[in-house]
N, C-alpha and C positions, 0 to 999 in steps of 0.2 A: 573681148578682146578691142586692145585699143588702139585708134587711130590715130596719127598726126597729122593735122591738121594747121595749117600755116594760117593765122588769124584774119588777112587780108582776104584768102581765100573762103574761110569760113561767113567773114563780113557780105561777103561776093553773093554769098548761097547761102543764108541764113534760115530761110526757110527750107532748102533742103534738107540740110542738117537737121534741123528742128525734127522735121518731120521724121528721119532715122530715128531721133531717139524715142521718139516716140509710140512708131508703130511696130520699130524693129528692136528697139530696145539696144540700138547700138549706143557706145561712148567714144567720145573724143579728149584728145590731147590736143590746145591749144599751144602752137609755138611764135613765136615771137623773136625775129632775128634766130640765136642761136639757144634760146632757152625758151622751157615747156612754161608756159604760165598758167595755162587753167585747163582744168578737167570737166568736159560736159557728158552729164550720166542723165539719167530717168529718172525723175526724184517719187518717191512714193508716201507720201501720209501715212504717219502710223499714229493713229489714235490710242490713247494709253490709256485703260478704263481702271480707276482706281476699284479696287477691291478693299474686303476689311483684310486680307492675308496683305496687301501691299500697301493699307496705310499703317497696320502694325507693326509690320517690317520700318517703315520708313518713324514711327512715331516710337518706338520700345513696344516692347511686349508689357502692357496692361490689362491684367483682368477687368473685366466688366464693373468691378467694385472698387479697383483701385480709380478707374477711367473717373465714376462717378463722381468718388475723394474728390480727385484733381478739377473737375466742372462746378464742385461747390465751392471750394474754398476760392477759385478764379472769381465766379460772382460776387463774392464776400466780398473780395479784395477789389470788385470794379465801384461796386456799392463805394466801399470808403476811402475812395480815390476823387469820388464825385462829391463827396464831403468836406473834401479841403477846400478850406476858403479860397477864394482866388484874388484876394489883397495882397499874399505871400508872394518874395519873388522866390522858390525853392531852386533856383540856377545857382545856388550859393555865392 
């Protein structure tokens, strides 16, 4: 349940409100004047573990053979780029 708290009351009793959020998982809406300006809630960090399935979801669905072929072409391209003389201005 969201409790509406005046921002000056929150400022004066911040440790009490923060303890309510931490230990009771309460949440508060902060009010300044007639407007709600913020919401204070418990923050739970979620660590995302990249698994092979998730990586394929973002990278497209490639077979191992296709991925190896692309890796081979990328290595070749990197080597060729290193061979370009630095004296040329490629900016056009």
